[in-house]
N, C-alpha and C positions, 0 to 999 in steps of 0.2 A: 716798333711793331705797329701794324696797321689794325685799327679797330673796325669791326664791321658795324656800320651805322645803318639802322633800320630807317629806310626812307618812308615817310608818310605819303599817302596818295594826295595829290594836290586837290584842294577844295574847289569844286566846280562853282560856276557862277550861280547856278540854281541853289545849291546848298548854302552858299555865302549869303545870298539875299534872304533865304529862308531863316537863317540864324539871326540876321538883322531884324527881320519882321517880328520874330518871336521875342527877341530881347526888348524891342520897343514896346510891344504889347504888355509884357510883364512889368516893365518900368512904369508905363502909363497907368496900369491898373493899380499898382501899389501906391502910386502918387494919389490916385483917386480915393483910395481907402484912407490914406493919411490926411488928405486935405478935406474931402467932403464927407467921409465916413458914411453915415446913414445906411442906405440900402447896399452900398458897396461892401459893407462888412458881412452881409448875409450870403452864404453860399447859394441860396436859392436865387438871388439876383444874378449870379453868374450863370446858373443853369438856365434861367429864363432867357439869356441871350440866345440859347439854342431853341428853347420852346417857342419863342415869339418870332424867330427869324429863320426857321428851318428851310423854308422854301427858297430864301435868298442864298443860303449856303449851297443848296442843291443846284440852283441855276448858275451860281458862280463857278461851281465845279465844271459844268458843261462849257461855260465861257472860257475857262482856263484851257481846256482841251483844244478848242478852236484857236485861241490866241497863241498857243505853243507852235501851231503850224504857220503862224504869221497871218491868220485870218481874223474875222470878227463876226459876231452874230447879234444884231440888235433887235431881233424879232422875239427873243425869249420872254420879254414882258408881255407882249401881245399873245403869245402861245399860252402863257400861264393864265391870263384872263380868259381866253377861249376855253381852256380846259375846265376852269372853275364853273363857267356858265353851262357848258355842255353836260358836265357831270351832274350838276344839281337839277337841271331840266330832265335828265334821264332818270335820276334817282327818285324824284318826286312825281314823275310822269306828267309834267306840266303841259306838254303838247299832246301826248298820246293818251293820257288818262290812266295809264297803268305804270305803277312805280317799278323801277329797276332794282337790280341787286348790287351789292358792294363789289363783288368780283367783276360784274359787267362794267361798273364805273371805272374800275382800275384799268381794265382792258381798253376802255374808251379813251382814257387819259393817255395811255401808252400809244394808242393808234394815232391820236392827234399829233403827239410829239414826233412819232415816227414819220408821219406824212410830211410835216414841215421840214424835218431834218433831211429826209431823202430828197425832197423837191429842191431845197436850197443847196444841198450837197451836190446834186447833179448839175445844177446851173453853175456853181462855183468851180467844181472839179473838172467836169467834162465839157462844159460850154465856155469855160474860162472867162466868166463875168465877174466883175469886182464884187467881193463879199459884202461890202457896205451897201451897194446898190441892191443886191439880191435880198439881203436881210431887211433892208429898209422897206422894200416892197412886201416882204413877208410880215413885217410888223403892222403895216397899214391894213393888209388883208385880214390878219388875225383880229385886229381891233374892230374892223368893220363887221366881220362875221359874228363877233361876240354880240354886237348890238342887233344884228339881224335875227339871231336865234331868239333872243329875248331882250327887250329894251328896258326892263325895270329890274330893280334889285330883288333878289330871291334869298330866302333862308331855307336851308335843307331841313326836311321833316322826316326823312326815312329813318325808321327806328334803329335798324342795325348800324347805319352810318353815324347816327347821333350817339349811339353807345360808344363807338370807336373814337368819336371826336372828344367825348368827355372822359375817356379812359386816361388815367395817369398812373404811371408806375412809381410806387413809393420806393425811395432809396433807403435801405435798412440802416445805413451808417448814421449814428446819432450826431456825430460832429458836423454833419451837413445840414441838420435840422435846426429848428429855432423854437423859442418858447413864446407863447402868446401872453397877452396882458393878464390873463387869469392863471398863468403858470402852466397851462397845458402844452404838451410837446407837439410841435407841428413838423412832421417829417418832410424832407425835401422830395419833390416830385419832378419827374421828367415825362414829357408827353410822347405819344407814339410818333408824331412827325419828327421830333428831335432825334429819336432813335433811327428813323429812316435816313435822316440827313447824315448822321455819323456813319451809318453803314455805307452810304454812297461815297463819302469821303474815303473810307478805308478801301473800298473796292476799286475806285479810280486810282488811288495811290498805288495799289498793287499792279494795276494795269499799266500805268505809266512807268513804273520802276522795273518791273520784272517780266514784261512781255515784249515780244517782237514788235507788236503794234505800237506800244508806247515808245520804244526806241526809234521807230520810224517817224513818229510825230516830231520828236526832237531833231532828227536828222533833216527833215523837210523844213522845219522852222529855221534851222541854222543855215542851210544852203540847199535849195531845191535841186539845183543842177548837180551838185555833188551827190545828193541822195539818189538822183536818177542814174548817175554813173555807177553807183554802188549796187544797182539792181533793184532799188525800192520802187514799187509801183506808186508813184506820187499821187496820181489822180484817184486811185482806189483808196489810198490812205486818207486823203483829204475828204473824200466822199463820206467815209465811215466816221471821220471826226465830226462832221456836221450831223450825221445821223445820230451819233451818241449825244451830241449837244441837244438835239431836238427831243430825244427820249428823256433826257434829264430835265428839260423844260416841262415835259408832260408830268413827270414825277413831282417836280416842284409845284406845278399847278394843283396836283392832288394834295400835297402837303399844305398848300395854301388853304384849301377847303377844310382840311382837318383842323387847322388852327383857327380859322374865322367862321366856318360853318355857313358862309353866305357868299353870294356873287353879286357884283355891281358892275355893269358894263362901263360905267364912267369912272370908277375909282379903283378897280382891281389891278394890283401890281404896277401902279403908275411909276414910271422911271426905274423899274426893276432892272432893265437892261443896263442903265447907267450905273446903278449901284453894284451890279455884278461885275462890270468892267472895272470900277473903282476898287472893289474888293480884290480882284485878281491882280491889279497893278500894285496895290499896297502890299499884297502878299508876295511880290517879287516876280510876277509874270511880265515879261517884256512885250511891248506892242509889236516889235519887229519879229518876234518869234524865236524859238529855240531855247528859251529859258522860262521855267515855271514849275510850280509844284502845288498840288491841291492842299497839302498841309499848310503851305504858305497862304493859299487862298482862304482857308478856314480861319487862320489867324488874322488875315487881312480883313475878313468880314467882321470878326470880333473886335478888331481895332476900330473899324468904322462905326460900329454900333456903340462901342464904349465912348467914343468921342461924342456921339449924339446924346448919350446918357449924361455925360459931364456937362454938355451945353444946357440941357434941360435942368439939371440939378443946380446949375449956376444961376438959374432964374431967367435965362434967355429962352423963353417958351415960343417965341415967334418962329414959324417954319423956315424963314429965310436964314436964320442964324445957323441952322443945321446945314443948309446948302452952302453957306459961306465957309463953315469949318470943313465940310467935306471937300470943297474945292481947294482949300488951303492945304489939307492933308494930302490930297492927290498931287498937287504941285510939289510939296515937300518930298514925297516918296519918289516921284519921277526924277527930281533933281538929285536926290540921294543915290538912286540907282545909277544915274549917269556919271556922277562923280566917282562912286566906288568902283564901277566897272572900268571906267577910263583909266583910273589909277592902277587898277589891277592889270589891265592889258599893257599899259606902259611899262610896268614892272616886269612883265613877262618878256617884252621886247628887249629890255635892258639886260635881263638875265641871259637871254639867248645870245645877245651880242657879246656879253662878257665870256660866255662859254665858248663862243666861236673864236674869240681872240686868244683864249687859252689854248685851244687846239692848234691854232696857227703858230703860237710860240713854241709848242712842243715839236 
């Protein structure tokens, strides 16, 4: 008698790398708790990974979208800095003397991100200029404009915005809280910008997984010529990928102000583009395109930040130690991706060869 065997759907490269990233993060965080304990034992420490780095999560999501198509956008850090400066200048009326509204500042941030995304997307998609060159020019332009608008550090004073900045949502679950030295209970708190970051991750995940636009991004990253033959408008899809990345950079800039409440033309979002690329790669996004997932990018960001926390906890407080560990982690994950995918593809070729021989024997 023949038994009907239920065949499982083959695990895609994207899902495989996602599982590896999540597993590595979980193991690494558990080891940090067991070895260093301290703040790692407190749930608030984990929540603060989102509170203190929400802008990076948002920017990394935008970077993931572009990288899935096989492109790159290194202007996101400059756009973030420009958004922070423009919004604070607008909110406090530094140049005009009349303060702006919170809604107006949100629209301003979105408009700046949209402008850079549309400009760079047009040059990459329709003018066929290399993404690295286009976004490099965008980075220098945004950094320069940040200094031109206002060359000194600013701290936001607008009352409504300050209220939003200081707002923290208390999490009612007691097991996430902690007790102070006096025995008083301190509930866990999550900030507004962290909620925005989580919402962005969820929305982009839905877009990539269940929309035609998301499927087109993967098809273009896998093989642009094949995507064109399938009837996909490659140029239009690439254009909107950069537009979406620019808009997310604008949102990331606004989250940056919510977290810091200040703008500094010389120090805002320094190397944010490199951290976003590193987060995406650690999360399983391939530089060649066609493979990636924003959930993986989220865990890639958390992995990168946890490594930095471990370095500081170990007493290596000098900034270059964080750079060294980030570089080492990046090399490790690139090598891991290469080995895993090459073995996987080799196994596929072997299986297809064996099935072909079996058919010939029949």
